[in-house]
N, C-alpha and C positions, 0 to 999 in steps of 0.2 A: 895288849904284851904290843912291844915294838918289833916287827920284821925288819924292815930295815929304815935306816939314818944316815945318808950321805951328808956335812956341812953341805949348808947352799944351792942341792942339789934334789934330793929326794925325800918322801917320810913316808913312810908307809904303817900301819899296825891293824890287828887283830881286834874284833870287840870282843873281851868276853865274859864281858858281866854289864848292864846295865840297871847303874841305879836309879834309873827313872823307871817306871812303871810304866806310862806311855813308849817307853823305847823296847820294851822288852827284843825287838825283832829286828835289830841291831848285832845282837849276840851273834860269832863268829859269820857279822860281817867284815869287809877290811878297806875303809877308807884309805887313801891317797894319794900325795900332791910331790908332782916333779916339778922340776924349774927348769927351762931351760934356755940360754943366751938369747937374748939378739942379736943382730947385725949394729943395731943403734946407739946396744950400751944397755941396755933392760931386760928383764927376761918376760918367756911366758908361765904360764900358771896352766898346768892338767890336773885339774882332780878329777877322780872317782872313786865313788862310794861300790866294792863289788859287794855283790849279794842283796847289796836296795836292788830289791826287783816291784814291778807293779803287784804283782801278786799277793805282797807281805798288804797288813792292815795299816802299818806307819806311812803307808810311801808317800801318800800323796803331805800329809806333817813335816816329814824328814823332805822331800824334794823342796818344800816353801821355807824350809827351815835356811836348809844351805844354799837355796838361794839367794836369800838374808845376809847370811855370816859370807858369804864370797863376794857379795856387792859390800860391803861392810872396809874387808877386808881392800879392796882396791880401790875403796873412796881415803885408807888411813894412808896405801901408795901413794897414793896423788894427791893427798891434802892431805894430809895428818890428822885426820880428823874420820874416825871409825863411828861406824852406827850401831850402837847395841842391842841386843836381840830384846826385840817387842819397840823400838824406835826405827818410823819406814824417814 
């Protein structure tokens, strides 16, 4: 469920269901991205996955996945070439 969507500045959603058997812990969590303009013309991306905490069974795998996806997003923005899941 999309909780907030502001074009070019923020998106936040609440996970209502997970089709992946490995990620049932995501249900009820809230991923969010916020973009803040920088003086040099770029922007800063702030990411948070509210509710994804170390006590959840999926925490280590989910954290590693977000690290991969955010690094891929950075590469895509910088070079036009991201790194699909599973390719480092």
